[in-house]
N, C-alpha and C positions, 0 to 999 in steps of 0.2 A: 745707526740711522741712515736711511737712504736719502740720496740727493735726487731731486726731480727736475726734469725739463718738460714743459708742456708744449706740444706742437699743435697748432690749430690750422686746419685747411679742409675745405669742403671736397677736395679731390681724394678719393679713397686710396689711390696708388701712392700718395705721399708717405703714408705710414710705412709701406714696404720699402720705399726708397731710403728713408731715414734709418730704418732697421738694418738695411743692407750696409749703408755707409758706416754705421756705428756699432756693428754687430759684436766686435771684440769688447768694446766698452760695456755694452749691455750684458753680454755673457759674463764678464768679470764682475759685474755689479758696481762698476765705477759710477754709474748713474742710472736712473730709471727714466724712461721716456713715456709720457702719457700722451695720448692722441685724442683730439676732438674734431668732429666733422662740422661743427658749427660754433659760433661765438657763445650762444647760451650754454651749450654743453661744456665749453671751455671754462666758462665762469663757474659752473658747478664743480668741475675738477679743481680749479684754483681754490675754491672755498674748502674743499675736502682735504687738501694736502696740508699737513701741519707746518707751522713756522718752525725753524728757518729752513726747512727741507727744500722748498721751492726756490731754485736759483735763477731760472730763466724761462721766459715764455717767448715762443716764436709764433707769429700769426700772419696768415695771408691777409692781404688788404681786401681783395674783392671776393666776397662770399655772399650767397643769397641770404635774404633776411637781414640779420645784423652784420654789417661789414666789420672788418678788423679795426677800422678807424672809429667806428661807433662803439666797439667793444673796449677799445683802449682806455678811455677815461673811467669806465666801470671797473676794469681790472686794476687800474692804478689806484682807485678809491679803496678797493678791497685789499690790495697788496702794494702799497706805495714804494716799498724798497726792492721790489722784484723788477729787474729790467725786462722790457718787452722790445723785441726786435721784430719789425714788420717785414714781410716778404711780399714782393709784388712783381708782376710781369711788366708793369708800367712804371719804371723808376724815374718819372718826370719830376721836375723841381717842385711843382705844386703839391704832389703827393708827399715828397720828402719834407717840405716845409710844414704841411698839415700834421704829419706824423710826429715831427719834432715838437710842434706846438702842443700836441696832446700828450706828450711825455714819453714818446718812444726813445729807446736807447740807440736805435739805429734802423737803417732800412737796407735790406738786401734785395738785389734784383734776381729774377729768374732768368735763366736756369741758375740754381743755387751753386755757388762755389763752396763745396764741402770742405776744402782746405781752409778757407777763411772761417767757416763755421766751426771747424774743429779748434782753431786758435781761440775763438770766442768761448767755446765750451771750456777749454783748458784754463783760460783766465778766470772764468766764473767759478770753476771748481777749486782753483788755488785760493780765491778770496773766501770761499765757503769753508775751507779746511781749517 
């Protein structure tokens, strides 16, 4: 059974950046990363991945159409046990508080610290094993 992490960001280069940073993990099959360029596309991916394979969702806060914060309660309703970490270029206290109130497991600021993110992945993978 594969383990999935979903990354949601409207910037197309984000997929390449994540694939570059986690290339060894992806090649070895340690986990699979699914990418969505919008919140609605992410919700479809989340519905399609079987339980308990989905272990983490990473979502940008600011996206056109449905924002990450608007998506958060919808994804938590669909998958209440899957942690969602929000990513933002604007890590202000208002955004952090709102994300927490809506059920986010955390908030990372851009530029992303991939060392911190790797630790998060490792913890989630250990729990899923």
